[in-house]
C-alpha positions as CSV (number, residue, x, y, z in Angstrom):
1,X,-47.2,-113.8,-14.1
2,X,-50.9,-112.8,-13.7
3,X,-51.6,-111.9,-10.1
4,X,-55.2,-112.7,-9.1
5,X,-56.9,-111.9,-5.8
6,X,-60.3,-113.2,-4.6
7,X,-63.3,-111.6,-6.1
8,X,-64.2,-108.8,-3.7
9,X,-68.0,-108.2,-4.0
10,X,-67.9,-105.3,-1.6
11,X,-65.4,-103.3,-3.6
12,X,-67.2,-104.1,-6.8
13,X,-70.5,-102.9,-5.3
14,X,-68.7,-99.7,-4.2
15,X,-67.4,-99.2,-7.7
16,X,-70.8,-99.7,-9.1
17,X,-72.2,-97.1,-6.7
18,X,-69.5,-94.6,-7.7
19,X,-70.3,-95.2,-11.4
20,X,-74.1,-94.9,-10.9
21,X,-73.6,-91.6,-9.0
22,X,-72.0,-90.1,-12.1
23,X,-75.3,-90.1,-14.0
24,X,-73.7,-90.2,-17.4
25,X,-70.1,-90.7,-18.4
26,X,-67.5,-90.9,-21.2
27,X,-65.1,-93.7,-20.4
28,X,-61.5,-93.3,-21.6
29,X,-61.2,-96.8,-23.0
30,X,-58.1,-98.7,-24.2
31,X,-59.2,-102.3,-24.2
32,X,-57.0,-103.1,-21.2
33,X,-58.6,-104.9,-18.3
34,X,-59.0,-101.8,-16.1
35,X,-60.8,-99.6,-18.6
36,X,-62.9,-102.6,-19.8
37,X,-64.1,-103.4,-16.3
38,X,-64.9,-99.7,-15.8
39,X,-66.8,-99.7,-19.1
40,X,-68.7,-102.8,-18.2
41,X,-69.8,-101.4,-14.9
42,X,-70.8,-98.1,-16.6
43,X,-72.9,-100.0,-19.2
44,X,-74.6,-102.1,-16.5
45,X,-75.4,-99.1,-14.3
46,X,-76.0,-96.3,-16.8
47,X,-77.0,-98.0,-20.1
48,X,-76.9,-95.7,-23.1
49,X,-75.7,-92.9,-20.8
50,X,-72.3,-94.6,-20.9
51,X,-70.1,-94.1,-23.9
52,X,-66.6,-95.5,-24.6
53,X,-63.9,-93.3,-26.2
54,X,-60.9,-95.0,-27.9
55,X,-57.9,-92.8,-28.7
56,X,-55.4,-93.8,-31.4
57,X,-51.8,-92.4,-31.9
58,X,-48.4,-93.7,-33.0
59,X,-47.7,-94.8,-29.4
60,X,-50.2,-97.6,-29.6
61,X,-50.1,-100.6,-32.0
62,X,-53.0,-101.0,-34.4
63,X,-53.3,-104.6,-33.2
64,X,-54.2,-103.3,-29.7
65,X,-56.7,-100.8,-31.1
66,X,-58.5,-103.5,-33.2
67,X,-58.7,-105.8,-30.2
68,X,-60.2,-102.9,-28.2
69,X,-62.8,-102.2,-31.0
70,X,-63.8,-105.9,-31.1
71,X,-64.2,-106.1,-27.4
72,X,-66.3,-102.9,-27.1
73,X,-68.5,-104.3,-29.8
74,X,-68.9,-107.6,-27.9
75,X,-70.0,-105.6,-24.8
76,X,-72.6,-103.7,-26.8
77,X,-70.9,-100.4,-26.0
78,X,-71.3,-97.3,-27.9
79,X,-67.8,-96.4,-29.1
80,X,-66.4,-93.2,-30.4
81,X,-62.8,-93.0,-31.7
82,X,-60.5,-90.0,-31.6
83,X,-56.9,-89.3,-32.7
84,X,-54.4,-87.8,-30.2
85,X,-51.2,-86.1,-31.1
86,X,-49.0,-86.4,-28.0
87,X,-46.0,-87.6,-30.0
88,X,-46.0,-84.2,-31.8
89,X,-45.8,-82.3,-28.5
90,X,-42.2,-81.2,-27.6
91,X,-42.9,-81.7,-23.9
92,X,-43.9,-85.3,-24.6
93,X,-41.2,-86.1,-27.2
94,X,-38.4,-84.9,-24.9
95,X,-39.3,-87.9,-22.8
96,X,-38.7,-86.5,-19.3
97,X,-40.1,-88.4,-16.3
98,X,-43.3,-86.2,-16.6
99,X,-44.0,-87.6,-20.2
100,X,-47.2,-89.3,-19.1
101,X,-48.6,-86.0,-17.7
102,X,-48.4,-84.5,-21.2
103,X,-50.0,-87.6,-22.7
104,X,-53.0,-87.4,-20.4
105,X,-53.3,-83.7,-20.9
106,X,-53.5,-84.3,-24.7
107,X,-56.0,-87.1,-24.1
108,X,-58.3,-85.2,-21.8
109,X,-58.0,-82.1,-24.1
110,X,-59.2,-84.2,-27.0
111,X,-62.0,-85.9,-25.0
112,X,-63.4,-82.9,-23.3
113,X,-65.3,-81.5,-26.4
114,X,-66.5,-85.1,-27.2
115,X,-67.9,-85.3,-23.7
116,X,-69.6,-81.9,-24.1
117,X,-71.0,-82.7,-27.6
118,X,-72.5,-86.0,-26.3
119,X,-74.0,-84.2,-23.3
120,X,-72.3,-86.5,-20.7
121,X,-71.8,-85.2,-17.2
122,X,-68.4,-86.8,-16.5
123,X,-65.2,-88.2,-18.0
124,X,-63.7,-91.3,-16.3
125,X,-60.7,-93.5,-16.7
126,X,-59.5,-96.8,-15.2
127,X,-57.0,-95.7,-12.6
128,X,-56.4,-98.3,-9.9
129,X,-55.4,-98.4,-6.3
130,X,-51.9,-99.5,-7.4
131,X,-51.6,-96.1,-9.2
132,X,-51.8,-94.2,-6.0
133,X,-48.4,-95.5,-4.8
134,X,-46.5,-95.5,-8.1
135,X,-44.9,-92.8,-10.3
136,X,-48.0,-91.8,-12.3
137,X,-47.8,-88.2,-13.5
138,X,-50.7,-88.8,-15.8
139,X,-52.9,-89.3,-12.7
140,X,-52.0,-85.8,-11.6
141,X,-53.5,-84.5,-14.9
142,X,-56.7,-86.4,-14.2
143,X,-57.0,-85.0,-10.6
144,X,-56.5,-81.4,-11.6
145,X,-59.1,-81.7,-14.3
146,X,-61.8,-83.4,-12.2
147,X,-61.7,-86.7,-14.2
148,X,-63.3,-89.5,-12.3
149,X,-61.7,-92.8,-11.3
150,X,-64.3,-95.1,-9.7
151,X,-62.1,-98.2,-9.5
152,X,-59.4,-96.3,-7.5
153,X,-62.0,-94.7,-5.3
154,X,-63.4,-98.2,-4.5
155,X,-59.9,-99.3,-3.5
156,X,-59.5,-101.9,-6.3
157,X,-56.0,-103.0,-7.1
158,X,-55.0,-104.5,-10.4
159,X,-55.3,-108.1,-9.1
160,X,-58.8,-107.4,-7.7
161,X,-59.8,-105.9,-11.0
162,X,-58.7,-109.0,-12.8
163,X,-60.7,-111.2,-10.4
164,X,-63.8,-109.0,-10.9
165,X,-63.4,-109.0,-14.7
166,X,-63.2,-112.8,-14.6
167,X,-66.3,-113.1,-12.4
168,X,-68.2,-110.8,-14.7
169,X,-67.2,-112.8,-17.8
170,X,-64.9,-110.3,-19.4
171,X,-62.7,-112.2,-21.9
172,X,-59.7,-110.1,-21.3
173,X,-59.4,-110.6,-17.6
174,X,-56.0,-112.2,-18.0
175,X,-54.8,-109.9,-20.8
176,X,-51.1,-109.0,-20.2
177,X,-50.5,-105.5,-19.0
178,X,-49.8,-103.1,-21.8
179,X,-48.4,-99.6,-21.6
180,X,-47.8,-97.2,-24.5
181,X,-44.8,-98.0,-26.7
182,X,-43.1,-94.8,-25.5
183,X,-42.6,-96.5,-22.1
184,X,-40.0,-98.7,-23.8
185,X,-37.7,-95.7,-24.4
186,X,-35.4,-94.5,-21.5
187,X,-36.2,-91.1,-20.1
188,X,-34.1,-88.4,-21.8
189,X,-34.0,-90.3,-25.1
190,X,-36.4,-88.5,-27.5
191,X,-39.6,-90.3,-28.6
192,X,-39.8,-90.6,-32.3
193,X,-42.4,-92.3,-34.6
194,X,-39.5,-94.3,-36.2
195,X,-38.5,-95.7,-32.8
196,X,-42.1,-96.5,-31.9
197,X,-42.6,-98.4,-35.1
198,X,-39.4,-100.3,-34.5
199,X,-40.5,-101.3,-31.0
200,X,-43.9,-102.3,-32.3
201,X,-42.4,-104.6,-35.0
202,X,-40.0,-106.2,-32.5
203,X,-42.7,-106.9,-29.9
204,X,-45.0,-108.3,-32.6
205,X,-42.3,-110.6,-33.7
206,X,-41.8,-111.9,-30.1
207,X,-45.5,-112.4,-29.6
208,X,-45.6,-114.3,-32.9
209,X,-43.0,-116.7,-31.3
210,X,-45.5,-117.3,-28.4
211,X,-44.3,-114.9,-25.8
212,X,-47.2,-113.0,-24.2
213,X,-45.9,-110.6,-21.6
214,X,-43.2,-108.8,-23.6
215,X,-41.3,-105.5,-23.5
216,X,-38.6,-104.5,-25.9
217,X,-36.7,-101.7,-24.2
218,X,-35.2,-99.5,-26.8
219,X,-31.6,-98.5,-26.2
220,X,-30.7,-97.1,-29.6
221,X,-29.2,-100.0,-31.6
222,X,-29.7,-102.4,-28.6
223,X,-32.9,-104.2,-27.9
224,X,-33.3,-105.3,-24.2
225,X,-36.0,-108.0,-24.0
226,X,-38.1,-108.4,-20.9
227,X,-40.4,-111.5,-20.6
228,X,-41.9,-113.1,-17.6
229,X,-39.3,-114.8,-15.5
230,X,-40.7,-118.3,-16.2
231,X,-40.2,-117.6,-19.9
232,X,-36.6,-116.6,-19.8
233,X,-35.3,-120.2,-20.3
234,X,-37.4,-120.5,-23.5
235,X,-36.3,-117.0,-24.7
236,X,-32.6,-118.1,-24.3
237,X,-33.3,-121.5,-25.9
238,X,-34.8,-119.8,-29.0
239,X,-32.2,-117.1,-29.1
240,X,-31.4,-117.7,-32.8
241,X,-35.0,-117.1,-33.9
242,X,-35.4,-114.2,-31.4
243,X,-32.2,-112.5,-32.6
244,X,-33.1,-112.9,-36.2
245,X,-36.5,-111.4,-35.7
246,X,-35.3,-108.4,-33.8
247,X,-32.5,-107.7,-36.3
248,X,-35.1,-107.8,-39.0
249,X,-37.0,-105.1,-36.9
250,X,-33.8,-102.9,-37.1
251,X,-31.8,-103.7,-34.0
252,X,-28.1,-104.4,-34.3
253,X,-27.7,-106.0,-30.9
254,X,-30.2,-108.1,-28.9
255,X,-30.0,-108.7,-25.2
256,X,-32.2,-110.5,-22.6
257,X,-32.9,-108.9,-19.2
258,X,-32.3,-111.7,-16.7
259,X,-34.5,-110.1,-14.1
260,X,-37.5,-110.5,-16.4
261,X,-40.4,-108.3,-17.0
262,X,-41.0,-105.5,-14.5
263,X,-43.5,-102.7,-14.7
264,X,-41.8,-99.3,-15.0
265,X,-38.3,-100.8,-15.1
266,X,-36.9,-97.8,-17.0
267,X,-37.7,-95.6,-14.0
268,X,-34.4,-96.8,-12.7
269,X,-32.7,-94.5,-15.2
270,X,-33.7,-91.4,-13.2
271,X,-34.7,-92.5,-9.7
272,X,-32.1,-92.1,-7.1
273,X,-30.9,-95.4,-5.5
274,X,-32.5,-97.5,-8.3
């Protein structure tokens, strides 16, 4: 379920001040609500001194990338596109708990020369206040490289960001959370392009059936489906169509997680006491 706080004008003002203070910025943009709000504030405060950078790789569905392109266009943003190769890195493909660190390292390595070529003073991304208390190894990469994170610095949590996005008229304010497809694979199980494509096909099939917040956790031949708790009864009621769709995607066994969707649920596979 989408969590929404009251619109906090004070924190939005602080985020604007942080962005304005950057002077010029390349925004690591994905089309998610966090990076979209950051991009919107950057355009408002810096005009053509704000540029969006969209990275593509096998870990992200093309449907998500196209949505991001369309949204950037609607905002009037200048958009540059790059390709990242994190899936080809051994440290990433091994899929240890620090996988996201290597992903961000690849992203920032790719964006640094773009930032330099465009003559922009800073690189920024949409980290939130929620990230500070969670397992976010990718944020460690940002910190050590001096990447900016104005929303986090303004103390804005995800629910506050959604409220601000709605107040500013961003059409994706209620877009379901989306993490890279590699996050569906348990730590210790290698990330492969074949597995990513299988997950992409399975989740696309479930979304075509009307489920919005969806994760297909990849356990080899077994697909473990997470949907919002309120959608579990419908998932079970449509188990015939669901099973057929996921078998077509390549899974031999299909299961439903009765706890429902949970961010980072696969962290239980390595955290003590989980």
